[in-house]
C-alpha positions in Angstrom: -44.1 -43.1 10.8 -46.8 -42.5 8.5 -47.0 -44.8 5.3 -48.8 -43.5 2.3 -51.3 -45.7 1.0 -54.4 -45.9 -1.3 -57.5 -48.0 -0.4 -60.8 -48.5 -2.0 -64.0 -48.3 -0.2 -67.4 -49.4 -1.1 -69.9 -46.7 -1.7 -71.5 -47.6 1.8 -68.3 -47.4 3.5 -67.4 -43.9 1.9 -70.8 -42.4 2.5 -70.6 -43.5 6.3 -67.1 -42.1 6.6 -68.0 -38.7 4.9 -71.1 -38.5 7.0 -68.9 -38.8 10.2 -66.6 -36.0 9.0 -69.6 -33.8 8.2 -71.2 -34.4 11.5 -67.9 -33.2 13.1 -66.9 -36.9 14.7 -63.7 -36.8 12.8 -61.5 -34.4 11.0 -61.2 -36.5 7.8 -62.1 -39.8 6.2 -58.5 -41.0 7.0 -59.2 -40.6 10.7 -62.4 -42.5 10.3 -60.5 -45.6 8.8 -57.7 -45.1 11.5 -60.4 -45.4 14.4 -61.8 -48.5 12.9 -58.6 -50.1 12.7 -57.6 -49.0 16.2 -61.0 -50.5 17.5 -60.2 -53.9 15.6 -56.7 -54.0 17.1 -58.2 -53.2 20.7 -60.7 -55.9 20.1 -58.0 -58.5 19.2 -55.9 -57.6 22.4 -59.0 -57.7 24.8 -59.1 -61.5 24.7 -56.5 -63.2 27.2 -55.0 -66.5 26.2 -57.4 -68.1 28.9 -60.3 -66.7 27.3 -59.2 -67.5 23.8 -59.0 -71.0 25.1 -62.5 -70.9 26.4 -63.9 -69.6 23.1 -62.0 -72.3 21.3 -63.2 -75.0 23.6 -67.0 -73.6 23.3 -66.4 -73.8 19.5 -65.3 -77.4 19.9 -68.3 -78.4 21.9 -70.7 -76.7 19.5 -69.2 -78.7 16.6 -69.2 -81.8 18.7 -73.2 -81.2 19.2 -73.8 -80.3 15.6 -72.5 -83.9 14.8 -74.9 -85.3 17.2 -77.2 -87.8 15.1 -80.7 -86.4 15.2 -82.1 -89.4 16.9 -79.9 -88.4 19.9 -81.3 -84.7 20.3 -83.2 -84.0 23.5 -86.8 -83.5 22.3 -88.2 -80.1 23.0 -91.5 -80.2 25.1 -91.9 -76.4 25.5 -93.3 -75.0 28.8 -92.2 -78.4 30.7 -88.5 -77.9 29.6 -88.3 -74.2 30.3 -89.8 -75.0 33.9 -87.1 -77.6 34.6 -84.5 -75.3 33.6 -86.0 -72.4 35.6 -86.1 -74.8 38.7 -82.8 -75.7 38.3 -81.2 -72.4 37.9 -83.5 -71.2 41.0 -82.1 -74.1 42.9 -78.7 -73.3 42.0 -78.8 -69.5 42.0 -81.9 -68.9 44.2 -79.9 -68.0 47.5 -77.6 -65.7 45.7 -80.4 -63.6 44.4 -82.0 -63.4 47.9 -78.7 -62.4 49.5 -78.1 -59.7 47.2 -81.4 -58.0 47.4 
């Protein structure tokens, strides 16, 4: 069932939608808007509850880290830190890389 409605688009969005129609990507501006809404709905449905829980957990960790006092920050020591991280990653995943080659 279709519902008639009127929406207002900014000039930027209207120009983009009209260009999509002119380029033959869509038959009408209405279909451009529908495609955008379809994409938003698809994106919402892509996250499983477990993934959403993971994202929320990461957000919680980020918030906690943002609340860390500056005097507790790990100092950046440039190349030394990068070398340590690389060594840890090589130690953890180095064998997997070699096996997949």
